[in-house]
N, CA and C of each residue as an Amber inpcrd file, in Angstrom:
protein
   171
 -22.6370000 -36.3100000  17.4120000 -21.1840000 -36.2940000  17.5070000
 -20.7520000 -37.3670000  18.4980000 -19.6760000 -38.0460000  18.1760000
 -19.1510000 -39.1230000  18.9890000 -18.2310000 -38.5680000  20.0730000
 -18.3550000 -39.0400000  21.2840000 -17.4260000 -38.6550000  22.3460000
 -16.1520000 -39.4850000  22.2240000 -14.9990000 -38.8510000  22.4340000
 -13.7170000 -39.5230000  22.3040000 -13.1470000 -39.7490000  23.6910000
 -12.6640000 -40.8960000  23.8990000 -12.0270000 -41.2970000  25.1530000
 -10.7370000 -40.5060000  25.3310000 -10.3640000 -40.1560000  26.5440000
  -9.1620000 -39.3410000  26.8430000  -7.9180000 -40.0880000  26.3530000
  -7.9030000 -41.3980000  26.4430000  -6.7200000 -42.1520000  25.9750000
  -6.5690000 -42.0450000  24.4730000  -7.6560000 -41.9450000  23.7500000
  -7.5770000 -41.8260000  22.2850000  -7.1870000 -40.4350000  21.8460000
  -7.3900000 -39.4290000  22.7060000  -7.0070000 -38.0520000  22.3740000
  -5.5020000 -37.9200000  22.2060000  -4.7370000 -38.7180000  22.9190000
  -3.2710000 -38.6710000  22.8330000  -2.7800000 -39.1770000  21.4690000
  -3.5910000 -39.9430000  20.7850000  -3.1800000 -40.5420000  19.4830000
  -3.5880000 -39.7140000  18.3050000  -4.2630000 -38.5820000  18.5110000
  -4.6850000 -37.7240000  17.4060000  -3.4980000 -36.9450000  16.8900000
  -3.3050000 -37.0010000  15.5900000  -2.1980000 -36.2820000  14.9420000
  -2.8170000 -35.2230000  14.0240000  -2.4210000 -33.9950000  14.1790000
  -2.9620000 -32.9250000  13.3650000  -2.0740000 -32.6240000  12.1800000
  -2.5810000 -31.7810000  11.2740000  -1.8140000 -31.4580000  10.0750000
  -1.1050000 -30.1080000  10.2290000   0.0150000 -30.0830000  10.8880000
   0.7650000 -28.8540000  11.0350000   2.0340000 -28.8190000  10.2380000
   2.2280000 -29.7910000   9.3660000   3.4800000 -29.8950000   8.6280000
   3.3710000 -29.4800000   7.1670000   2.2880000 -28.8240000   6.7960000
   2.1170000 -28.3830000   5.4040000   2.2820000 -26.8720000   5.3310000
   2.6650000 -26.3700000   4.1740000   2.7920000 -24.9450000   3.9660000
   1.4450000 -24.3950000   3.5340000   1.0610000 -23.2840000   4.1280000
  -0.1790000 -22.6440000   3.7060000   0.1450000 -21.6540000   2.5880000
  -0.8790000 -21.2180000   1.9280000  -0.7020000 -20.2680000   0.8310000
  -0.1640000 -18.9280000   1.3560000  -0.5150000 -18.5620000   2.5770000
  -0.0640000 -17.3100000   3.1610000   1.4460000 -17.3310000   3.3610000
   1.9740000 -18.4560000   3.8370000   3.4040000 -18.5940000   4.0750000
   4.1630000 -18.5530000   2.7380000   3.6480000 -19.2320000   1.7260000
   4.2920000 -19.2450000   0.4280000   4.2850000 -17.8400000  -0.1770000
   3.1630000 -17.1420000  -0.0780000   3.0720000 -15.7820000  -0.6170000
   4.0210000 -14.8150000   0.0750000   4.1490000 -14.9540000   1.3980000
   5.0990000 -14.1070000   2.1430000   6.5270000 -14.3900000   1.7060000
   6.8790000 -15.6300000   1.4800000   8.2020000 -15.9940000   1.0170000
   8.4780000 -15.4090000  -0.3370000   7.4990000 -15.4550000  -1.2270000
   7.6580000 -14.9050000  -2.5950000   7.8040000 -13.3760000  -2.5100000
   7.0510000 -12.7570000  -1.6250000   7.1620000 -11.2870000  -1.4530000
   8.5520000 -10.8690000  -0.9850000   9.1460000 -11.6450000  -0.0870000
  10.5000000 -11.3280000   0.4010000  11.4960000 -11.4910000  -0.7390000
  11.3660000 -12.5240000  -1.5380000  12.2620000 -12.7370000  -2.6750000
  12.1430000 -11.5720000  -3.6690000  10.8990000 -11.1370000  -3.9650000
  10.6900000 -10.0300000  -4.8860000  11.2730000  -8.7210000  -4.3130000
  11.2030000  -8.5590000  -3.0040000  11.8030000  -7.3750000  -2.3670000
  13.3010000  -7.3460000  -2.6000000  13.9650000  -8.4900000  -2.3810000
  15.4270000  -8.5450000  -2.5970000  15.7900000  -8.3370000  -4.0860000
  15.0060000  -8.8610000  -4.9920000  15.2740000  -8.7080000  -6.4460000
  15.1090000  -7.2140000  -6.8010000  14.0780000  -6.5760000  -6.3490000
  13.8650000  -5.1660000  -6.6590000  14.9910000  -4.2930000  -6.0360000
  15.4040000  -4.6250000  -4.8000000  16.4880000  -3.8580000  -4.1910000
  17.8000000  -4.0520000  -4.9600000  18.0750000  -5.2650000  -5.3940000
  19.2930000  -5.5290000  -6.1760000  19.2480000  -4.8160000  -7.5260000
  18.0780000  -4.7720000  -8.1320000  17.9300000  -4.0740000  -9.3820000
  18.1870000  -2.5740000  -9.2070000  17.6800000  -2.0030000  -8.1180000
  17.8870000  -0.5740000  -7.8590000  19.3430000  -0.2520000  -7.5620000
  19.9910000  -1.0980000  -6.7830000  21.4110000  -0.8860000  -6.4710000
  22.2690000  -1.0250000  -7.7270000  21.9800000  -2.0600000  -8.5330000
  22.7080000  -2.2450000  -9.7690000  22.5250000  -1.0820000 -10.7550000
  21.3290000  -0.5780000 -10.8180000  21.0780000   0.5750000 -11.7080000
  21.8180000   1.7930000 -11.2010000  21.8410000   2.0090000  -9.8970000
  22.5570000   3.1500000  -9.3540000  24.0690000   3.0490000  -9.6310000
  24.6120000   1.8750000  -9.4510000  26.0470000   1.6830000  -9.7180000
  26.3640000   1.9160000 -11.1780000  25.4920000   1.4140000 -12.0720000
  25.7040000   1.6450000 -13.5330000  25.6240000   3.1220000 -13.8690000
  24.6600000   3.8420000 -13.2860000  24.5090000   5.2540000 -13.5960000
  25.6770000   6.0610000 -13.0740000  26.2170000   5.6940000 -11.9130000
  27.3860000   6.4080000 -11.3610000  28.5970000   6.1410000 -12.2660000
  28.7620000   4.8850000 -12.7230000  29.9000000   4.5420000 -13.5430000
  29.8460000   5.2350000 -14.9090000  28.6580000   5.4010000 -15.4390000
  28.5000000   6.0190000 -16.7670000  28.4310000   7.5420000 -16.6670000
  28.2780000   8.0880000 -15.4690000  28.1590000   9.5220000 -15.3170000
  26.7770000  10.0770000 -15.6480000  25.7560000   9.2540000 -15.6070000
  24.3700000   9.6550000 -15.9030000  23.6030000   9.9840000 -14.6200000
  24.1470000  10.8750000 -13.8290000  23.5030000  11.2400000 -12.5930000
  22.8270000  12.5740000 -12.7500000  21.5860000  12.6640000 -12.3210000
  20.8480000  13.9400000 -12.4100000  21.4170000  14.9120000 -11.3920000
  21.5890000  16.1640000 -11.7790000  22.0960000  17.1640000 -10.8160000
  21.0590000  17.4200000  -9.7000000  21.5350000  17.7240000  -8.5250000
  20.6550000  17.9810000  -7.3960000  20.3630000  19.4610000  -7.1900000
  20.6360000  20.2880000  -8.1810000  20.4070000  21.7460000  -8.0590000
  18.9760000  22.1140000  -8.1490000
């Protein structure tokens, strides 16, 4: 392994500007959560409007 001079260490640029698969998957999961919540709320509103509510007895 080659030793690096301290002055050259300041010039090293790492790869921190790319998206990882974990970040992309988490973003997709959040979007799916909002879609499912919207679908549930929309279904509830439609059932209330049509009078198709199950009795709670």
